[in-house]
C-alpha positions in Angstrom: -63.0 -37.4 44.0 -63.8 -38.8 40.5 -67.5 -38.7 39.9 -67.3 -42.1 38.0 -65.0 -44.4 40.0 -65.2 -42.4 43.3 -61.5 -42.6 43.9 -59.4 -39.6 44.9 -58.0 -37.4 42.1 -54.2 -37.1 42.2 -52.5 -33.8 41.1 -50.3 -35.9 38.8 -53.3 -37.5 36.9 -55.0 -36.2 33.9 -58.4 -34.8 35.0 -61.5 -33.5 33.2 -64.1 -31.2 34.6 -67.7 -30.9 33.4 -68.5 -27.5 32.1 -72.2 -28.0 33.0 -71.9 -29.0 36.6 -68.2 -28.8 37.6 -67.8 -32.4 38.6 -64.3 -33.9 38.0 -63.3 -37.2 36.5 -60.2 -39.1 35.7 -59.5 -38.7 32.0 -59.6 -42.4 31.5 -62.9 -42.8 33.3 -64.7 -40.2 31.2 -63.2 -41.5 28.0 -64.5 -45.0 28.8 -67.9 -43.6 29.8 -68.2 -41.7 26.5 -67.2 -44.7 24.4 -69.7 -46.9 26.3 -72.5 -44.3 25.8 -71.7 -44.1 22.1 -71.9 -47.8 21.6 -75.1 -48.2 23.7 -77.1 -45.3 22.1 -78.5 -45.6 18.6 -77.8 -41.9 18.2 -74.1 -42.3 19.1 -72.5 -39.2 20.6 -75.1 -36.9 19.1 -77.4 -37.8 21.9 -74.9 -36.4 24.4 -73.4 -37.7 27.6 -74.6 -36.4 31.0 -72.7 -36.4 34.3 -73.0 -39.8 35.9 -73.3 -38.2 39.3 -75.9 -35.4 38.8 -77.2 -36.2 35.3 -76.7 -32.6 34.0 
């Protein structure tokens, strides 16, 4: 299950896994989240992005 959209992950889809917590995401979901975080934070990506499920 994608930790962002909560839909099932398909073996044919591009998937990313967090090195910190091991949660998985659709590639498109994590890219959208990172872009959103970079726009919202005054520090951009330097501030870092945490897992939306466990915040690690």
